[in-house]
N, C-alpha and C positions, 0 to 999 in steps of 0.2 A: 065413649065416656064410661059405660058400665064396666068395661075391662080395666080402664085406668083406676077406677075406684077399687076394684077387686085387687089389683096389683098393690095399691097403696095399703090396703087393709092387710094383705099378706105380709108386706114389708114391715108394717108397724107391729103386728102381732107375732111375727116369726113363724106363722103356720104356713106350711107348703102343701100342695096337693098330694105329693108323694108321701107325706107323713102327716096324716090327718089327726093330730093330737095324740099320737102314741107316746107313752111315757119315755122320758129320756133314759139313757143308759145309767145304771146305778153308779154312784161314785165309788172309787176304790176305798177299801177299808182304811188304808193309811191316811187318806184325806179326811174321812169321817172322824177317825180317832184323834187326829191332830186338831181338827176344828173344835172338837169337844174339849180337848185340853186347853186350847186357847180361850174358848168361851168361859172356862173355869179359871182363867188367869194362871194356869200351870204351865208357864213358858219353858221351864227346864224340861218338863215331861214332854212337851211338844217337840223340843229339839231332839230329845232321845228317840221319840217315835219317828221323826223324819230321818234321823241317821239310820235307824233300823230298816226303814223302807228303801232308802238310797235311790230315790227316783230323780237323780240329778238332771235328767234330760227333760223334766217337766217344769214349765214356767210356774205353775201353781206351787210345786214343791219348793222351788227356789224362793218364790215370793213369801211363802209361809215360813221358811227358814229365816229369811231376812227379818220378817215381822217378829218372830219369836225371839231372835237374838236382840232385836232393838228393844223389846218390851221386858225382857228378863232383868233381874237385878243381881249384880250390876249389869247394865246393858253392854253388849258387844257391838259398838257402832261400826267398827271397821268390817267385822264379819257380816253385819247386816247389809252394808253397802255392797260387799262382794256378791252376796246372793241376790240383791235387787238387780244389780247389773247383769248377773247371769240370767235371771228371769227375762229381762228386757232384751238380752241377746237372743234368747229363744223366741220370744214373742214381743216385738217392739211396741205393740199396742196393748199389752197386758195392763188393764185398768188398775188392778190392785197394786201392782208393782210401781206403776207411775205415781199413784197417790202416796203410797208409803215411802217411796224413795224421795218424793217431794217433801214429806214431813221430816225425813231424816236430814235432808238438805237444810231445812229450817233449824233443826236441832243443832246443826253444825254452823249456823250463821250464814248460810249461803242462799240469800234471798233470790239472787239472779238464777241460780240453778233450780230452785223450787219453781220459779215462774216459767222457766223453760219447760219443766215437766208438766206444769199446768197447761201450757200451750199444746204440748203433745196430747194430753188428755182431752183437750177441747177438740182436737182432730179425731181422736179415737171414739169419742162419744157423739153420735149423729145429732141427737136432740137433747144433749145434756145427760149426765148420769150422776149417780150418788158420789162416785169417786171424785169427779170434777168439782162438784159443789163442796164436798168436804175439804179438799185441798185448797180451794179458793177461800173458804172460811178460815182455814188455818193460816193462810198467807195474810189475810186481812187482820187477823188477831196478832200475828207476828209484827206487822207494820205498826199497829196501834201501840203495842208494848214497846217497840223500838223508839217511838216518839216520846214516851214517858221517861226514857233513860237520859 
């Protein structure tokens, strides 16, 4: 029983015996600078930073490119969809890409597509996660607004 509790605690906290709390690897500079631009709502700048770094084999890179293209004014929704799909081809369980692609689906009026992505997020998140709850909330809001029309 004592071992079962230890295993559950390790699973929940993500701590392993081989890595007793050592700091995680530093994030690459392109990721840090892109996130900073996004948090400042400088989406065109984020797109340029991502293009400069050209990390096309990274699911995070593709997700952030999709997000930045969707948020910039005017938005590039076709481009955003391309990059979300690329992120999910690299990592089918990428929580950010699943959430943001679901929001894009709602933007395009595709409730069924958004719900399919929510279902994938549900499977990717063991005990729920922020991305799942955010997309679920967006879907509920979309449904309420659709009833008003």
